[in-house]
C-alpha positions as CSV (number, residue, x, y, z in Angstrom):
1,M,-197.3,3.1,-58.4
2,I,-197.6,5.3,-61.4
3,G,-194.7,4.9,-63.7
4,T,-193.3,7.8,-65.8
5,F,-189.7,7.6,-67.3
6,D,-187.1,9.6,-69.2
7,A,-187.5,8.6,-73.1
8,K,-184.1,8.3,-74.5
9,I,-185.2,8.3,-78.3
10,P,-182.6,7.9,-81.2
11,P,-182.4,11.3,-82.9
12,G,-184.2,11.9,-86.2
13,P,-188.0,12.7,-86.6
14,L,-188.6,9.3,-84.9
15,A,-190.7,10.2,-82.3
16,Q,-190.0,13.1,-80.7
17,K,-193.6,13.8,-79.1
18,W,-193.0,11.4,-76.2
19,R,-191.2,14.1,-73.7
20,S,-194.3,16.6,-74.5
21,H,-196.4,13.6,-73.6
22,L,-195.1,14.2,-69.9
23,D,-196.1,17.4,-69.9
24,H,-199.5,17.5,-71.9
25,S,-200.7,14.8,-69.3
26,R,-200.7,17.4,-66.5
27,L,-203.3,19.5,-68.8
28,V,-205.8,17.5,-66.8
29,S,-205.3,18.8,-62.9
30,P,-206.0,16.4,-60.3
31,N,-209.2,18.3,-59.3
32,N,-210.7,17.8,-62.7
33,R,-209.7,14.2,-63.0
34,R,-212.9,12.9,-61.5
35,K,-215.0,14.8,-63.7
36,F,-214.0,12.7,-66.4
37,E,-216.0,9.3,-66.7
38,I,-213.6,6.4,-68.8
39,I,-215.0,3.2,-70.1
40,V,-212.6,0.8,-70.3
41,V,-213.2,-2.9,-71.9
42,G,-211.5,-5.6,-71.4
43,S,-210.0,-6.7,-67.5
44,G,-207.1,-8.6,-68.5
45,L,-203.3,-7.1,-67.6
46,A,-203.3,-4.2,-70.5
47,G,-207.0,-3.2,-69.3
48,G,-206.7,-4.0,-65.7
49,S,-203.6,-2.1,-65.4
50,A,-205.1,0.6,-67.4
51,A,-208.2,0.8,-65.1
52,A,-206.5,0.4,-61.9
53,T,-203.7,3.6,-62.9
54,L,-206.6,5.4,-64.0
55,G,-208.1,5.1,-60.9
56,E,-205.2,6.1,-58.5
57,L,-204.8,9.1,-60.9
58,G,-208.4,10.1,-60.1
59,Y,-210.7,9.7,-62.9
60,R,-214.0,7.7,-62.6
61,V,-212.9,4.5,-64.2
62,R,-216.1,2.0,-65.3
63,C,-214.4,-1.5,-66.7
64,F,-216.2,-4.0,-68.1
65,C,-215.3,-8.1,-68.9
66,F,-217.5,-10.5,-70.0
67,Q,-215.8,-13.3,-67.2
68,D,-217.3,-13.9,-64.2
69,S,-214.0,-12.0,-62.4
70,A,-211.3,-9.8,-63.9
71,R,-208.3,-12.8,-62.4
72,R,-210.5,-15.3,-65.3
73,A,-209.1,-13.0,-68.1
74,H,-206.5,-14.8,-70.7
75,S,-203.4,-12.9,-69.5
76,I,-203.3,-16.0,-67.7
77,A,-202.2,-18.0,-70.7
78,A,-199.1,-16.1,-71.1
79,Q,-196.7,-18.7,-69.3
80,G,-193.2,-18.4,-70.0
81,G,-192.1,-14.5,-69.1
82,I,-191.9,-11.0,-69.5
83,N,-189.0,-9.5,-71.4
84,A,-186.9,-6.3,-70.1
85,A,-183.6,-5.0,-70.8
86,K,-182.1,-5.1,-67.4
87,N,-179.0,-7.1,-68.7
88,Y,-178.8,-8.5,-64.9
89,Q,-177.0,-11.2,-66.9
90,N,-174.1,-9.2,-68.7
91,D,-174.1,-10.9,-71.2
92,G,-174.7,-7.4,-73.5
93,D,-178.6,-6.7,-73.5
94,S,-179.8,-2.9,-73.6
95,I,-182.6,-0.9,-74.5
96,Y,-181.2,-0.8,-77.9
97,R,-181.0,-4.1,-78.8
98,L,-184.4,-5.1,-77.3
99,F,-185.8,-2.3,-79.5
100,H,-183.8,-4.1,-82.2
101,D,-184.5,-7.9,-81.9
102,T,-188.2,-6.9,-81.8
103,I,-188.0,-5.0,-85.0
104,K,-185.9,-7.7,-86.1
105,G,-188.5,-10.5,-85.1
106,G,-191.4,-8.4,-86.3
107,D,-189.8,-9.0,-90.1
108,F,-189.7,-4.9,-90.4
109,R,-193.3,-4.4,-90.5
110,S,-194.0,-2.2,-87.0
111,R,-193.3,1.5,-86.4
112,E,-189.6,2.3,-84.8
113,A,-190.9,4.5,-82.6
114,N,-193.5,2.6,-80.8
115,V,-191.5,-0.5,-80.7
116,Y,-188.5,1.8,-78.8
117,R,-190.8,3.4,-76.2
118,L,-191.8,0.4,-75.5
119,A,-188.2,-1.3,-75.1
120,E,-188.1,1.6,-73.0
121,I,-190.5,0.9,-70.8
122,A,-190.2,-2.5,-70.2
123,N,-188.1,-1.9,-67.1
124,N,-190.1,0.2,-65.4
125,I,-192.5,-2.5,-66.0
126,I,-190.0,-4.9,-63.9
127,D,-189.9,-2.4,-61.1
128,Q,-193.3,-1.8,-60.9
129,C,-194.4,-5.4,-61.0
130,V,-191.6,-6.7,-58.2
131,A,-193.4,-3.1,-56.0
132,Q,-196.8,-5.0,-56.3
133,G,-194.9,-8.3,-54.6
134,V,-195.3,-10.5,-58.0
135,P,-192.9,-13.6,-57.2
136,F,-190.7,-13.6,-59.9
137,A,-187.8,-16.3,-59.9
138,R,-184.5,-15.2,-58.3
139,E,-181.1,-16.3,-58.2
140,Y,-179.3,-17.8,-55.1
141,S,-177.8,-13.7,-54.9
142,G,-181.7,-12.4,-54.5
143,Y,-181.2,-11.4,-58.0
144,L,-183.9,-11.6,-60.2
145,A,-183.5,-14.6,-62.8
146,N,-183.6,-14.1,-66.4
147,R,-183.5,-17.2,-69.3
148,S,-183.7,-16.9,-72.7
149,F,-186.8,-16.9,-75.5
150,G,-187.0,-17.3,-79.1
151,G,-185.5,-15.0,-81.5
152,A,-183.1,-13.4,-79.0
153,Q,-179.2,-14.3,-78.0
154,V,-179.4,-12.7,-74.7
155,S,-180.9,-13.7,-71.3
156,R,-183.5,-11.1,-70.7
157,T,-187.1,-12.8,-69.5
158,F,-188.2,-12.3,-66.3
159,Y,-190.5,-15.3,-65.2
160,A,-192.5,-16.8,-62.4
161,R,-192.3,-20.7,-63.3
162,G,-194.2,-21.3,-66.1
163,Q,-197.2,-19.0,-64.9
164,T,-195.9,-15.5,-65.7
165,G,-198.8,-14.2,-66.8
166,Q,-200.8,-15.2,-64.2
167,Q,-199.0,-13.9,-61.4
168,L,-198.7,-10.4,-63.0
169,L,-202.9,-10.5,-63.7
170,L,-202.6,-11.0,-59.6
171,G,-200.6,-8.2,-58.8
172,C,-202.9,-5.9,-61.4
173,Y,-205.8,-7.2,-59.9
174,Q,-204.6,-6.2,-56.8
175,A,-204.3,-2.7,-58.0
176,L,-207.9,-3.1,-59.9
177,C,-209.3,-4.0,-56.9
178,R,-207.9,-1.1,-54.2
179,Q,-209.3,1.4,-56.5
180,I,-212.6,-0.8,-56.4
181,A,-212.5,-0.6,-53.1
182,A,-211.7,3.1,-53.2
183,G,-214.6,3.8,-55.5
184,T,-212.9,5.1,-58.5
185,V,-213.1,2.2,-60.5
186,Q,-216.4,0.1,-61.1
187,M,-216.5,-3.3,-62.3
188,F,-219.0,-4.7,-64.6
189,P,-218.1,-8.7,-64.8
190,Q,-220.2,-10.8,-67.1
191,T,-221.1,-8.0,-69.3
192,E,-220.5,-7.9,-72.6
193,M,-219.6,-4.7,-75.6
194,L,-221.8,-5.5,-78.5
195,D,-221.7,-1.7,-80.0
196,L,-219.6,1.7,-79.6
197,V,-221.4,4.6,-79.9
198,I,-220.3,7.8,-82.1
199,V,-221.3,10.8,-81.2
200,D,-220.0,13.7,-83.2
201,G,-217.7,12.0,-84.6
202,Q,-216.3,11.0,-81.2
203,A,-216.4,7.9,-79.5
204,K,-218.8,8.4,-76.6
205,G,-219.8,5.4,-75.1
206,I,-221.2,1.8,-75.4
207,V,-223.9,-0.7,-75.7
208,T,-223.8,-3.9,-73.8
209,R,-225.4,-7.1,-72.6
210,N,-225.8,-8.4,-69.6
211,L,-224.6,-12.1,-69.8
212,R,-226.1,-13.3,-66.7
213,S,-229.8,-11.6,-67.1
214,G,-230.1,-10.7,-70.8
215,K,-230.3,-7.1,-70.2
216,I,-229.1,-4.5,-72.7
217,D,-227.8,-0.9,-71.6
218,R,-226.1,2.1,-72.5
219,H,-223.5,3.4,-71.0
220,A,-222.2,7.2,-71.9
221,A,-218.4,8.4,-71.2
222,D,-215.9,10.6,-72.2
223,T,-213.6,8.3,-74.0
224,V,-213.7,4.5,-74.7
225,V,-210.7,2.0,-74.2
226,L,-210.7,-1.4,-76.1
227,A,-208.3,-3.9,-74.3
228,T,-210.1,-6.7,-75.7
229,G,-207.2,-9.2,-76.7
230,G,-207.0,-10.7,-79.8
231,Y,-208.8,-12.9,-82.4
232,G,-207.2,-16.1,-82.5
233,N,-210.1,-18.5,-82.1
234,V,-211.7,-17.2,-85.8
235,F,-209.6,-20.7,-86.8
236,Y,-211.6,-22.8,-83.8
237,L,-208.8,-24.4,-82.8
238,S,-206.6,-22.1,-81.3
239,T,-204.3,-21.9,-78.2
240,N,-207.0,-19.2,-76.7
241,A,-209.7,-19.5,-74.2
242,R,-213.2,-20.4,-75.4
243,G,-214.4,-17.1,-74.6
244,C,-211.5,-14.9,-76.8
245,N,-213.5,-13.3,-79.7
246,V,-213.3,-10.7,-82.5
247,T,-216.3,-9.0,-81.2
248,A,-215.7,-5.6,-79.4
249,T,-212.9,-4.7,-81.9
250,Y,-214.7,-5.4,-84.9
251,R,-217.9,-3.9,-83.9
252,A,-215.9,-0.6,-83.8
253,Y,-214.2,-1.8,-87.1
254,K,-217.9,-1.7,-88.4
255,R,-218.4,2.0,-86.4
256,G,-216.0,3.3,-88.9
257,A,-212.1,2.7,-86.8
258,L,-209.5,1.4,-88.8
259,F,-208.8,-2.6,-88.5
260,A,-205.0,-3.0,-89.3
261,N,-203.2,-6.1,-90.8
262,P,-205.8,-8.4,-90.1
263,S,-204.1,-11.3,-91.5
264,F,-200.7,-11.2,-89.4
265,T,-201.6,-13.9,-87.2
266,Q,-199.1,-16.0,-84.8
267,I,-198.5,-19.5,-85.2
268,H,-196.8,-20.9,-81.9
269,P,-194.6,-24.2,-82.4
270,T,-194.8,-25.4,-79.1
271,C,-198.4,-27.0,-78.3
272,I,-200.0,-30.0,-77.7
273,P,-201.2,-31.8,-81.0
274,V,-204.5,-32.0,-81.9
275,S,-206.0,-35.2,-80.3
276,G,-209.3,-35.7,-82.6
277,E,-211.2,-33.6,-85.0
278,H,-214.0,-32.7,-82.2
279,Q,-211.5,-31.2,-80.1
280,S,-212.6,-27.7,-78.9
281,K,-209.1,-25.9,-78.5
282,L,-205.5,-26.3,-77.6
283,T,-203.1,-25.9,-75.2
284,L,-200.1,-24.0,-74.7
285,M,-196.6,-25.5,-73.8
286,S,-194.5,-22.6,-72.9
287,E,-191.7,-21.2,-75.1
288,S,-189.9,-21.1,-72.2
289,L,-189.5,-25.1,-72.7
290,R,-187.0,-24.4,-75.6
291,N,-184.4,-23.3,-73.1
292,D,-183.5,-26.7,-72.1
293,G,-186.2,-28.9,-74.7
294,R,-184.4,-29.9,-77.5
295,V,-186.8,-30.2,-80.9
296,W,-186.4,-33.2,-82.9
297,V,-187.8,-36.0,-85.3
298,P,-186.4,-39.1,-86.8
299,K,-184.2,-38.8,-89.9
300,R,-186.0,-41.6,-91.7
301,K,-189.9,-42.2,-92.2
302,E,-190.0,-45.7,-90.9
303,D,-188.6,-44.6,-87.6
304,R,-192.0,-42.5,-87.0
305,E,-194.0,-45.4,-85.3
306,K,-190.7,-46.4,-83.1
307,A,-190.6,-45.3,-79.4
308,P,-188.8,-42.0,-78.8
309,G,-186.2,-44.2,-76.8
310,E,-185.6,-47.3,-79.6
311,I,-184.6,-44.6,-82.1
312,P,-180.5,-43.5,-81.1
313,E,-178.8,-40.2,-81.4
314,A,-177.4,-41.0,-85.1
315,D,-181.0,-41.4,-86.4
316,R,-182.4,-38.1,-84.7
317,D,-182.5,-35.3,-86.8
318,Y,-182.6,-32.0,-84.3
319,Y,-183.8,-29.6,-87.3
320,L,-183.9,-26.2,-85.9
321,E,-180.0,-26.3,-84.5
322,R,-179.2,-28.2,-88.0
323,K,-181.2,-24.7,-89.9
324,Y,-180.4,-22.1,-87.3
325,P,-177.2,-23.2,-85.8
326,S,-176.8,-19.7,-84.2
327,Y,-180.5,-20.1,-82.7
328,G,-181.3,-23.3,-82.5
329,N,-184.0,-24.3,-80.5
330,L,-184.9,-20.5,-79.9
331,A,-185.6,-19.3,-83.3
332,P,-188.1,-17.4,-83.5
333,R,-192.0,-19.0,-83.7
334,D,-193.0,-18.4,-87.4
335,I,-189.6,-19.9,-88.2
336,S,-190.1,-22.6,-86.0
337,S,-193.5,-23.7,-87.0
338,R,-192.7,-23.5,-90.6
339,A,-189.4,-25.9,-89.9
340,A,-192.3,-28.2,-88.1
341,K,-194.6,-28.3,-90.7
342,E,-192.1,-29.3,-93.1
343,V,-190.6,-32.2,-91.6
344,C,-194.1,-33.9,-90.6
345,D,-195.1,-32.6,-94.1
346,E,-192.0,-35.0,-95.3
347,G,-193.7,-38.0,-93.9
348,R,-191.1,-37.9,-90.6
349,G,-194.0,-36.5,-87.7
350,V,-194.4,-38.7,-85.3
351,G,-197.5,-39.5,-83.1
352,P,-201.2,-39.8,-84.8
353,G,-201.4,-38.3,-87.4
354,G,-198.2,-37.8,-88.0
355,R,-198.6,-34.1,-87.1
356,G,-196.2,-33.7,-84.2
357,V,-192.2,-33.3,-82.8
358,Y,-190.7,-34.4,-80.0
359,L,-189.5,-31.7,-77.2
360,D,-186.7,-33.8,-75.7
361,F,-185.0,-32.7,-71.7
362,A,-183.2,-35.7,-71.8
363,D,-180.1,-34.2,-71.9
364,A,-181.0,-31.5,-69.6
365,I,-182.0,-33.4,-66.7
366,K,-178.6,-35.3,-66.9
367,R,-176.8,-31.9,-67.2
368,L,-178.7,-30.3,-64.8
369,G,-180.6,-33.0,-62.5
370,E,-184.6,-33.4,-62.7
371,N,-185.8,-31.2,-59.7
372,R,-183.8,-28.6,-61.0
373,I,-186.0,-28.7,-64.4
374,R,-189.1,-29.3,-61.9
375,E,-188.3,-25.8,-59.8
376,R,-188.0,-24.2,-64.2
377,Y,-190.9,-25.5,-65.4
378,G,-193.0,-28.2,-62.9
379,N,-196.2,-26.9,-63.5
380,L,-196.0,-27.4,-67.5
381,F,-194.9,-30.6,-67.0
382,E,-198.2,-31.4,-64.5
383,V,-200.3,-30.0,-67.5
384,Y,-198.6,-31.9,-70.1
385,Q,-199.2,-34.8,-68.0
386,K,-203.0,-34.2,-67.2
387,I,-203.8,-33.8,-70.9
388,T,-201.5,-36.6,-72.4
389,G,-200.9,-39.1,-69.8
390,E,-197.8,-39.2,-71.0
391,D,-194.6,-38.0,-68.1
392,A,-192.6,-35.8,-69.9
393,Y,-189.5,-36.7,-67.4
394,K,-189.5,-39.8,-68.9
395,V,-190.7,-39.5,-72.5
396,P,-190.0,-36.5,-75.2
397,M,-193.3,-34.2,-75.3
398,R,-194.9,-34.4,-78.1
399,I,-195.4,-30.6,-79.9
400,Y,-196.9,-29.2,-83.3
401,P,-197.7,-25.6,-84.1
402,A,-201.2,-24.1,-83.0
403,V,-202.8,-20.3,-83.1
404,H,-201.6,-18.6,-80.4
405,Y,-201.5,-14.6,-80.7
406,T,-202.6,-12.0,-83.4
407,M,-200.2,-9.2,-84.5
408,G,-203.0,-7.7,-86.7
409,G,-205.5,-5.5,-84.5
410,L,-207.3,-1.7,-84.7
411,W,-205.1,0.7,-86.4
412,V,-203.9,3.3,-83.2
413,D,-201.3,6.2,-83.4
414,Y,-198.3,7.1,-81.5
415,D,-200.9,8.2,-78.8
416,L,-203.0,4.7,-78.5
417,M,-205.7,6.5,-80.2
418,N,-208.1,5.0,-83.3
419,N,-208.7,7.5,-86.4
420,V,-212.0,7.3,-84.2
421,P,-211.0,10.5,-81.7
422,G,-211.8,8.9,-78.2
423,L,-211.3,5.6,-79.0
424,F,-208.0,4.1,-77.5
425,V,-206.9,0.3,-77.9
426,I,-204.1,-0.8,-76.2
427,G,-202.4,-4.4,-75.8
428,E,-203.2,-7.6,-78.1
429,A,-206.5,-5.4,-79.2
430,N,-203.9,-3.1,-81.4
431,F,-201.5,-3.5,-83.9
432,S,-199.1,-1.3,-82.8
433,D,-195.6,-2.8,-81.8
434,H,-194.9,-6.8,-82.9
435,G,-195.1,-6.2,-86.6
436,A,-195.4,-9.6,-89.1
437,N,-194.2,-11.8,-85.7
438,R,-194.6,-11.0,-82.1
439,L,-191.0,-12.5,-80.0
440,G,-191.9,-14.9,-77.1
441,A,-192.7,-13.0,-73.8
442,S,-193.4,-9.5,-75.7
443,A,-197.1,-9.9,-75.0
444,L,-197.3,-9.4,-71.2
445,M,-194.3,-6.3,-72.2
446,Q,-197.0,-4.7,-74.3
447,G,-199.6,-4.8,-72.0
448,L,-198.2,-3.6,-69.3
449,A,-196.6,-1.0,-70.7
450,D,-199.8,0.0,-72.5
451,G,-202.0,0.4,-69.5
452,Y,-199.7,1.1,-66.6
453,F,-197.2,3.5,-68.6
454,V,-198.5,5.4,-72.0
455,L,-202.2,5.2,-71.7
456,P,-202.2,7.3,-68.3
457,N,-199.8,9.9,-70.5
458,T,-201.4,10.6,-73.4
459,L,-204.8,10.0,-72.7
460,P,-205.0,13.0,-71.4
461,N,-204.2,14.9,-74.5
462,Y,-207.4,14.0,-75.4
463,L,-209.5,14.7,-72.5
464,A,-208.1,18.0,-71.9
465,G,-210.8,18.7,-74.7
466,Q,-213.5,17.1,-73.8
467,M,-214.7,18.9,-70.3
468,G,-218.1,19.5,-70.4
469,K,-219.0,16.9,-73.6
470,R,-220.0,13.7,-72.2
471,P,-223.4,13.0,-73.8
472,S,-226.7,11.8,-72.2
473,P,-227.4,8.4,-72.8
474,G,-230.9,9.1,-73.7
475,A,-229.0,10.9,-76.9
476,P,-230.2,9.5,-80.3
477,E,-227.1,7.8,-81.0
478,F,-227.3,5.6,-78.2
479,Q,-230.7,4.8,-79.0
480,E,-230.0,3.9,-82.5
481,A,-227.1,1.5,-81.6
482,E,-229.3,0.0,-78.8
483,E,-231.9,-0.7,-81.7
484,N,-228.9,-2.0,-83.6
485,V,-227.9,-4.7,-81.2
486,Q,-231.8,-6.0,-80.0
487,A,-232.3,-6.4,-83.9
488,R,-229.2,-8.7,-84.2
489,V,-230.3,-10.5,-81.2
490,E,-233.6,-11.1,-82.3
491,K,-232.7,-12.4,-85.4
492,L,-230.0,-14.7,-84.2
493,L,-232.7,-16.3,-82.6
494,R,-235.3,-16.0,-85.1
495,V,-233.4,-18.1,-87.8
496,N,-234.0,-21.8,-85.3
497,G,-232.2,-23.8,-87.9
498,T,-231.1,-27.3,-87.9
499,R,-227.4,-26.6,-88.0
500,S,-225.3,-26.1,-84.3
501,L,-223.4,-23.1,-84.1
502,D,-219.9,-25.7,-83.6
503,S,-220.3,-27.0,-87.1
504,F,-220.0,-23.8,-88.7
505,H,-217.2,-22.4,-85.9
506,R,-215.4,-25.5,-87.0
507,E,-215.8,-25.4,-90.6
508,L,-214.8,-21.6,-90.8
509,G,-211.4,-22.8,-88.4
510,L,-210.8,-25.8,-91.1
511,L,-211.0,-23.7,-93.9
512,L,-208.6,-20.9,-92.6
513,W,-206.0,-22.6,-91.3
514,E,-206.0,-24.4,-94.5
515,K,-206.3,-21.2,-97.2
516,C,-204.7,-18.6,-95.0
517,G,-203.0,-20.6,-91.7
518,M,-199.0,-21.6,-92.1
519,S,-198.6,-21.1,-95.3
520,R,-201.0,-19.3,-97.6
521,H,-200.9,-18.6,-101.9
522,E,-203.3,-16.7,-104.1
523,K,-205.3,-20.1,-105.4
524,G,-206.0,-20.5,-101.6
525,L,-207.0,-17.4,-100.5
526,R,-209.2,-16.5,-103.6
527,E,-210.9,-20.1,-102.4
528,A,-211.4,-19.4,-99.4
529,L,-213.0,-15.7,-100.3
530,Q,-215.5,-17.8,-102.0
531,K,-216.8,-19.9,-100.0
532,I,-216.6,-18.1,-96.4
533,P,-219.6,-15.8,-97.9
534,E,-221.6,-19.1,-98.6
535,L,-220.8,-20.4,-95.4
536,R,-222.0,-17.1,-94.0
537,E,-225.2,-17.3,-95.9
538,Q,-225.8,-20.9,-94.5
539,F,-225.5,-19.8,-91.2
540,W,-228.4,-16.8,-91.8
541,R,-230.5,-19.6,-92.7
542,D,-229.7,-22.8,-91.2
543,V,-228.0,-21.8,-87.6
544,R,-230.2,-22.8,-84.6
545,V,-229.6,-20.8,-81.7
546,P,-231.7,-22.0,-78.5
547,G,-232.9,-20.5,-75.5
548,N,-234.2,-16.6,-75.3
549,E,-232.7,-13.4,-75.1
550,E,-234.1,-12.6,-71.5
551,D,-231.7,-14.7,-69.6
552,F,-228.7,-16.2,-69.5
553,N,-227.7,-17.7,-72.7
554,Q,-224.5,-19.1,-73.7
555,S,-225.4,-20.1,-76.7
556,L,-226.8,-16.6,-78.2
557,E,-223.4,-15.0,-76.4
558,R,-221.6,-17.7,-78.5
559,A,-223.8,-16.9,-81.8
560,G,-222.8,-13.3,-82.1
561,R,-219.3,-14.2,-81.5
562,V,-219.2,-16.6,-84.1
563,A,-221.3,-14.2,-86.8
564,D,-218.8,-11.7,-86.4
565,F,-216.0,-14.1,-86.9
566,L,-217.9,-15.2,-90.2
567,E,-217.5,-11.8,-91.4
568,F,-214.1,-10.8,-89.9
569,A,-212.4,-14.3,-91.6
570,E,-213.2,-12.6,-95.1
571,L,-211.3,-9.5,-94.0
572,M,-208.3,-11.6,-92.7
573,C,-208.1,-13.2,-96.4
574,M,-208.7,-10.1,-98.2
575,D,-205.8,-8.8,-96.3
576,A,-203.6,-11.9,-96.9
577,L,-204.4,-12.0,-100.2
578,E,-203.5,-8.1,-100.9
579,R,-200.0,-8.1,-99.3
580,D,-198.5,-9.9,-102.3
581,E,-195.1,-11.0,-100.1
582,S,-194.2,-13.0,-97.1
583,A,-193.3,-11.1,-94.0
584,G,-193.0,-12.9,-90.7
585,A,-196.0,-15.2,-89.7
586,H,-197.6,-14.0,-92.9
587,F,-196.2,-16.7,-95.4
588,R,-196.9,-16.3,-98.9
589,E,-195.9,-19.5,-100.7
590,E,-194.9,-17.7,-104.4
591,H,-192.4,-15.4,-102.2
592,Q,-189.6,-17.3,-100.5
593,T,-186.2,-17.2,-100.5
594,P,-184.2,-20.5,-102.3
595,D,-183.7,-21.8,-98.7
596,G,-187.7,-21.5,-98.1
597,E,-187.1,-18.2,-95.8
598,A,-190.1,-15.3,-95.8
599,L,-189.3,-12.9,-99.2
600,R,-190.4,-9.3,-98.4
601,D,-191.3,-6.9,-100.6
602,D,-190.0,-3.6,-98.9
603,E,-190.6,-1.2,-102.2
604,R,-194.2,-2.3,-102.2
605,H,-195.5,-3.4,-98.9
606,A,-192.9,-1.8,-96.5
607,A,-196.7,-0.5,-94.7
608,V,-199.4,-0.7,-92.6
609,F,-202.5,-2.4,-94.5
610,A,-205.1,-0.3,-92.8
611,W,-208.8,-1.4,-93.5
612,E,-211.8,0.7,-93.6
613,F,-215.8,-0.1,-93.1
614,Q,-217.9,1.1,-96.3
615,G,-221.3,-0.9,-95.7
616,D,-222.5,-4.1,-95.4
617,G,-222.2,-6.3,-98.9
618,Q,-219.4,-3.6,-99.6
619,L,-215.6,-4.3,-100.0
620,P,-213.6,-2.4,-97.5
621,K,-211.4,0.6,-98.4
622,L,-207.1,0.0,-97.8
623,Q,-205.1,2.5,-96.5
624,R,-201.6,2.6,-96.2
625,E,-199.4,3.7,-93.6
626,P,-196.0,3.7,-94.8
627,L,-193.4,2.6,-92.3
628,H,-190.2,4.3,-92.4
629,F,-187.0,3.2,-90.8
630,E,-184.5,5.9,-89.7
631,T,-182.5,4.0,-87.1
632,V,-182.5,0.0,-88.2
633,H,-181.4,-1.1,-91.8
634,L,-183.9,-3.3,-94.0
635,T,-182.6,-6.6,-94.2
636,Q,-183.6,-9.8,-95.2
637,R,-184.2,-11.4,-91.5
638,S,-181.8,-14.6,-90.8
639,Y,-181.3,-16.3,-87.6
640,K,-178.6,-18.8,-89.1
């Protein structure tokens, strides 16, 4: 099923372009489509839906993923739901309201045009996925069910229990497999992109390494689409799968692609707390749980060691309901995370180390019954019990904020093309839709909007002028890129030091969490910018990477990714230092309102910060794209 839609964009020069895209998409005739080769890197919701849709349109697609199957993409971790403004609940929702909530949720640091288009496409995504057989939850009447999510006062989130991402990915994977069987899509699993190839100033291919055999290959095409997700694992501990990394987008950045807003990283308030210093990842408990769970801590420090059942109602502080009465437990993620940190810093946090708050379902179970809660969230409760050994039906969950999503990414224009012609970037890998903070259930919305609807309509604008211009993999640019990849691999293996990869990554992650995490300040960012190059120098002097390059070598895979994190972390801190304001998840302690909320500087910083690589050892160049607001009005964001 291929989606098109009629864009009703607000008046003014906002984005009069979109209707013309629907016409331009016919520039490449069906007979000519098979003559084009498209590389899609990433097979999650964004990459998988793009590859499937482009294949169905008749293009020849090569899709690459480092997992052993496209079904293993990290999109399955988006548990809670996907937003769309169908207004089934008749509670006043609309496309404009979804657009406005998303702009406001991102603290007015995203493009109006892109966000409006996203809100408009959202309804079509639901129809697309229902047609694919995605088992969304339904009301008794048969209508698709909706629930609330953070940052919205209407119920617009479609869901499949607590496994929405997995079900959407399976629908997408079915469509992808159909095109693989038809011969339009060729799949390359366990293959990692290690460089982007630029020919005559345009993206025309990639260099990859087969993770099973170690073989390095060149792949030429007419255009390259990156759908490789976010970079939250730069913090070491995050809710991301262990394999998630920044390598594809960072290597593109080093080839001239602008990287936008790298310091915009989201801290999710609903995660299982850290249990020990040698833990390798964190587990997300879906934000959907905050529909029925109430967040609280003891009012008094001396009660924090007590069992939750021993603390009477009068001695509990439901701090989100107290501070944000309009939104309560569904306040946006950045605000809820900082509020949790605040009460824990006051000494009222619960659990080991005092780094936790309670998420309590006792009232919901009393009101609705345990069976109803099991229907809505049963698999999430099972995950929690397997990890903690506690039954959340009987005792409150313990949660604490953790790194989850990245709003920053490669810069793209309205067509989702980077400043490097021919390089398209979709899903979490680009920066375009979420500003300084993503609202819950909007990641799946963006990934599928980009893959099913936007890219198939904008990509032909570029391809129409590329007939017969695909280079040979034997071109000098491919040779040079392959030599660079080979030299880097050999350099990593040659160090033969004494320190493990994890020790470097863990040290970097802790440094970033303290200096560029949930809150930042100038002194800490300058300290980080001093320490990161020192740590990077130690890495190249003393890291140990066992094994060789001509075999299955997970240490070598990981070494390349950690090396990229050690460079990218510096870019993040530069961006956070340069943006001398607070906005959404970017919370500079020097800039806050009297009641502790983020204080923007719209006069100087209402812009996208896009960084341009200037060479190893050189400071990157900052390019600023001013943000213009024609429909929404810039105001102090308030959820009280």
